[in-house]
C-alpha positions in Angstrom: 5.2 32.7 -46.9 6.4 29.5 -46.0 3.8 27.0 -44.6 4.7 25.5 -41.2 6.1 22.0 -41.1 4.8 19.1 -38.9 6.1 15.6 -38.8 4.5 12.2 -38.9 5.7 9.2 -37.2 5.9 7.3 -40.5 8.4 9.3 -42.1 11.6 10.9 -41.3 11.1 13.9 -43.8 8.8 16.8 -43.1 5.6 17.2 -44.8 4.6 20.8 -45.7 1.0 21.4 -44.7 -1.0 24.5 -43.9 -2.6 24.8 -41.4 -0.3 23.1 -38.9 -2.8 21.1 -37.2 -2.3 17.3 -36.6 -4.9 15.4 -38.2 -6.9 12.9 -36.2 -5.8 10.3 -39.0 -2.2 10.7 -38.1 -2.9 9.9 -34.3 -3.1 6.4 -33.2 -5.6 6.6 -30.3 -4.5 4.6 -27.3 -7.1 2.1 -25.7 -8.7 2.6 -22.3 -6.3 0.1 -20.7 -3.2 2.4 -21.5 -5.1 5.4 -20.5 -6.2 4.0 -17.1 -2.6 2.4 -16.5 -1.0 5.6 -17.4 -3.4 7.6 -15.0 -3.0 4.8 -12.4 0.8 5.1 -12.4 0.8 8.9 -12.0 -1.9 9.2 -9.3 -0.5 6.2 -7.3 3.0 7.8 -7.5 1.5 11.4 -6.6 -0.6 10.3 -3.6 2.0 7.7 -2.2 5.0 10.1 -2.3 3.2 13.2 -1.0 1.7 11.2 2.0 5.3 9.8 2.4 4.0 6.2 2.1 6.0 5.2 -0.8 7.9 2.8 1.3 5.0 0.5 1.2 6.0 -0.5 -2.2 9.6 0.7 -2.6 11.9 -0.3 0.1 15.2 1.6 -0.2 16.6 1.2 3.3 19.5 -0.7 2.1 20.5 2.4 0.3 20.3 4.7 3.3 17.6 7.0 4.4 18.5 9.9 2.2 18.1 7.9 -1.1 15.1 6.5 0.3 13.5 9.8 0.8 14.8 11.7 -2.2 14.4 9.1 -5.1 10.5 8.9 -4.8 10.5 12.7 -5.1 12.6 12.7 -8.0 10.4 10.2 -9.9 7.2 12.2 -9.0 8.8 15.2 -10.4 9.7 13.5 -13.6 6.1 12.3 -14.0 4.6 15.6 -13.4 6.7 17.2 -16.1 6.0 14.3 -18.5 2.2 15.0 -18.0 2.6 18.7 -18.5 4.4 18.2 -21.8 1.7 16.1 -23.0 -0.8 18.9 -22.7 1.4 21.6 -23.9 4.3 20.3 -26.0 7.0 22.9 -26.8 6.2 24.4 -30.3 9.9 25.1 -31.1 11.0 21.5 -30.7 11.0 18.7 -33.4 9.1 15.5 -32.7 12.6 13.6 -32.2 13.7 16.3 -29.7 10.3 16.1 -27.9 10.8 12.2 -27.7 14.3 12.3 -26.6 13.1 14.8 -23.7 10.5 12.4 -22.8 12.8 9.4 -22.8 15.3 11.5 -20.3 12.2 12.0 -18.1 11.5 8.1 -18.0 14.9 7.5 -16.8 13.8 7.8 -13.0 10.9 5.4 -13.8 13.5 2.9 -15.3 15.6 3.4 -12.1 12.5 2.8 -10.0 11.8 -0.4 -11.9 15.4 -1.5 -11.2 14.9 -1.0 -7.5 11.6 -2.8 -7.4 13.2 -5.8 -9.1 15.9 -5.7 -6.4 13.3 -5.4 -3.7 11.4 -8.4 -5.1 14.6 -10.4 -5.1 15.4 -9.4 -1.4 11.9 -10.4 -0.4 12.2 -14.0 -1.8 15.6 -14.3 -0.3 14.2 -13.4 3.1 11.4 -15.8 2.7 13.8 -18.6 1.9 16.2 -17.7 4.6 13.5 -17.4 7.3 12.3 -20.8 6.3 8.6 -19.9 5.8 8.2 -17.5 8.6 7.0 -14.9 6.2 3.5 -15.8 5.3 3.3 -13.4 2.4 3.3 -14.7 -1.1 4.6 -11.7 -2.7 5.8 -8.2 -1.8 4.0 -5.0 -3.1 7.1 -4.3 -5.2 6.1 -7.1 -7.4 2.7 -5.9 -8.8 3.9 -2.3 -8.9 6.9 -3.7 -11.0 4.6 -5.4 -13.5 2.4 -2.3 -13.8 5.6 -0.4 -14.6 6.7 -2.7 -17.3 3.2 -2.7 -18.8 3.3 1.1 -18.8 6.6 0.9 -20.6 5.3 -1.4 -23.4 2.7 1.2 -24.0 5.5 3.6 -24.9 4.6 6.6 -22.7 7.4 8.6 -24.3 5.5 8.9 -27.5 2.1 9.7 -25.8 0.7 13.0 -26.0 -2.7 14.6 -25.2 -5.0 14.7 -28.3 -6.2 18.0 -27.5 -2.6 19.5 -27.6 -2.1 17.7 -31.0 -5.2 19.5 -32.3 -4.3 23.0 -31.3 -1.3 23.5 -33.6 1.4 21.4 -31.9 4.1 20.8 -34.5 5.1 17.5 -33.0 2.5 15.0 -34.2 2.4 12.3 -31.8 3.1 8.5 -32.2 -0.3 7.9 -30.5 -2.6 10.5 -28.8 -4.5 10.2 -25.6 -7.9 11.1 -26.1 -9.8 11.0 -22.7 -13.5 10.1 -22.5 -16.0 11.0 -19.9 -15.7 7.5 -18.4 -11.8 7.9 -18.0 -12.3 10.7 -15.8 -14.8 8.9 -13.7 -12.3 6.1 -13.5 -9.6 8.4 -12.4 -11.6 9.9 -9.7 -12.3 6.4 -8.4 -8.6 5.4 -8.5 -7.7 8.8 -6.7 -10.2 8.0 -3.9 -8.8 4.4 -3.6 -5.2 5.7 -3.5 -6.1 8.2 -0.8 -7.9 5.6 1.1 -5.0 3.1 0.9 -2.1 5.7 1.5 -3.7 8.1 3.7 -6.7 7.0 5.4 -6.4 3.2 5.8 -3.1 2.9 7.5 -3.6 5.8 9.9 -3.1 4.8 13.6 -4.6 6.5 16.6 -1.8 5.9 19.3 -2.4 6.9 23.0 -1.2 10.2 24.2 2.1 10.4 25.6 2.2 9.3 29.3 -0.9 7.4 29.3 -0.6 3.9 30.8 -3.5 2.1 29.4 -5.2 -0.7 31.2 -4.6 -3.4 28.6 -3.0 -3.7 25.3 -4.9 -6.2 23.2 -2.5 -8.1 20.7 -4.5 -9.7 17.9 -3.2 -12.9 16.4 -1.9 -13.9 13.0 -0.4 -17.1 11.3 1.9 -19.2 13.2 5.4 -20.5 11.9 7.1 -24.1 11.9 7.4 -25.5 15.3 4.7 -23.8 17.2 6.5 -20.3 16.8 5.1 -16.9 15.8 5.0 -16.2 12.1 6.7 -13.0 10.7 3.3 -10.8 11.2 2.6 -12.3 14.6 6.0 -11.8 15.8 5.7 -8.1 14.8 2.5 -7.6 16.8 3.9 -9.5 19.8 6.9 -7.5 20.0 5.0 -4.3 19.6 2.9 -5.2 22.5 5.9 -6.1 24.5 7.5 -2.7 23.9 4.2 -1.1 25.2 4.6 -3.0 28.4 8.1 -2.3 28.9 7.7 1.4 28.2 4.9 1.5 30.8 2.3 2.4 28.3 0.3 -0.7 29.1 -0.3 -2.4 32.6 -1.1 -5.7 31.0 -1.2 -7.6 27.7 -4.2 -9.5 26.2 -3.0 -12.0 23.7 -5.9 -13.1 21.5 -5.9 -15.6 18.6 -7.3 -18.8 17.3 -6.3 -22.4 18.7 -8.3 -24.6 16.2 -7.6 -27.7 18.1 -7.9 -26.5 21.7 -5.5 -24.5 23.9 -3.3 -27.6 24.6 -2.8 -28.6 21.0 0.1 -26.8 19.4 -1.3 -27.1 15.9 -1.7 -23.6 14.5 -2.1 -22.4 18.1 -1.6 -18.5 17.8 -2.1 -17.6 21.6 0.4 -20.4 22.7 3.0 -19.1 20.3 2.3 -15.5 21.4 2.5 -16.6 24.9 6.0 -18.3 24.6 7.5 -15.2 22.8 6.0 -12.8 25.3 7.4 -14.6 28.3 10.9 -15.0 26.4 10.9 -11.2 26.2 10.7 -11.0 29.9 7.1 -9.9 30.6 5.7 -11.6 33.8 3.1 -14.1 33.5 0.9 -12.2 35.9 0.5 -9.3 33.5 -0.5 -11.5 30.6 -4.0 -12.7 29.8 -4.5 -15.5 27.1 -7.6 -15.8 24.9 -7.8 -19.0 23.0 -11.1 -18.0 21.3 -10.1 -15.1 19.1 -10.9 -16.9 15.8 -11.3 -13.7 14.0 -11.3 -9.9 14.6 -14.9 -9.9 15.8 -14.4 -12.8 18.4 -11.3 -11.0 19.8 -13.1 -7.7 20.1 -16.1 -9.6 21.8 -13.8 -11.3 24.4 -11.7 -8.2 25.0 -14.8 -6.1 25.5 -16.3 -8.6 28.1 -12.9 -8.4 30.1 -12.9 -4.5 29.9 -16.4 -4.2 31.1 -15.7 -7.0 33.8 -12.5 -5.2 35.0 -14.1 -1.7 34.6 -11.0 -0.7 32.5 -11.1 2.6 30.7 -8.0 3.0 28.5 -7.6 0.1 25.8 -4.9 -0.2 23.2 -5.5 -2.5 20.1 -2.1 -3.7 18.6 -2.1 -5.2 14.9 -0.6 -4.6 11.6 -1.4 -1.2 10.2 -3.7 -2.4 7.5 -5.8 -4.2 10.1 -6.2 -1.4 12.4 -9.5 0.3 10.8 -11.4 -2.9 11.0 -10.1 -3.6 14.5 -11.2 -0.2 15.7 -14.6 -0.5 14.0 -15.3 -3.9 15.7 -14.4 -2.5 19.1 -16.5 0.7 18.3 -19.6 -1.5 17.4 -19.3 -2.9 21.0 -19.2 0.4 22.5 -15.4 0.4 23.5 -13.1 3.1 22.3 -9.6 1.9 21.5 -6.2 3.5 21.0 -4.5 1.8 18.1 -0.9 1.2 17.5 0.7 -0.3 14.3 3.1 -3.3 14.6 6.2 -2.3 12.4 9.1 -4.0 14.2 10.5 -6.2 11.5 13.2 -6.3 8.7 10.6 -6.2 6.0 8.6 -2.8 5.6 6.5 -3.3 2.4 2.8 -4.0 2.7 1.3 -7.4 1.8 -0.8 -6.5 -1.2 -3.4 -9.5 -0.3 -3.8 -8.1 3.1 -4.9 -4.9 1.5 -7.4 -6.5 -0.7 -8.8 -8.4 2.2 -9.3 -5.2 4.2 -10.8 -3.3 1.2 -13.6 -6.0 1.4 -13.5 -6.8 5.1 -14.1 -3.4 6.3 -17.3 -2.4 4.4 -18.5 -6.1 5.2 -18.1 -5.5 9.2 -19.6 -1.9 8.9 -22.7 -2.9 6.9 -23.2 -6.4 8.6 -22.6 -6.2 12.4 -23.5 -9.8 12.6 -20.9 -11.0 10.4 -18.4 -13.2 12.3 -20.5 -12.6 15.5 -20.1 -15.3 18.1 -23.3 -17.0 19.4 -22.0 -16.6 22.7 -18.9 -15.0 24.2 -16.5 -17.5 25.3 
């Protein structure tokens, strides 16, 4: 009876052994960095695509809505098959055939990397064209592209689960992934973070159809050159104007910071917001301007004071979607229920990675310490 044949990565010719179990000495164990990166790529793709939030790091509008929807699903399917092959590699395939199959499964990942590179180039072209109106330093596509390139360097086409290699698989891996207990803990943490970012963090709570709110609170952001609204601030103002014109808000409260007083144009967010709002055709009698909204908590305090003084009931908060949870929390801690609307009226749809990091820190700080950013008196 002929013994089974297994292959090693160091030789092209087969080595006859019996039994056909891959020895641990033939498996180069990957480090924790590759294991976590490999798991992070898969978990991030799975959660973002299933929740239809992949546009936050992959902007494909220039290729049409069909491509923008279908390519992320093709990529996710290839990653799922790649993961399944690691745990149960085909016994009737040689190592070379298995590696070729894995490389074919990585083609969608390579296409995603190319698109991310195009996205990054498009972002910086827009940043130069808009003369600094976009306050972001980088698009979300750039860190995702860097993670993918590092993943490719780790040769995921050669990776195989160590358990599969020890159960008689003929294709001895180039390097085996042997998971430790702390790997599963880290993967669980990554999954929870991805769920929070792509599902829980950005969920708005828009008002029901037909409701005409008493006021829509538009929160400030950075200004641009010449006392104008920056990119993010312009998105928020235009969203508030749309609410007013659609008769979903009776008046607008523009709240932001004016570090040198309301008459000084230096980084004067409310002044820039007011000019844009009036230019969009909103009458001045429907606008309230708060020059003391130095941060989210200050804006919530001032808005809450106006709501209570005017005996208003229905309030809408307008901000960038990543900022809505902390905004809603600040109002809720003051006893005010707000409906939230995300500002997404702009030519760039990807999320600012620095904003996500700031909100991941800012939300628990606001939740744990209600005195943080609390004004000593309500202006």
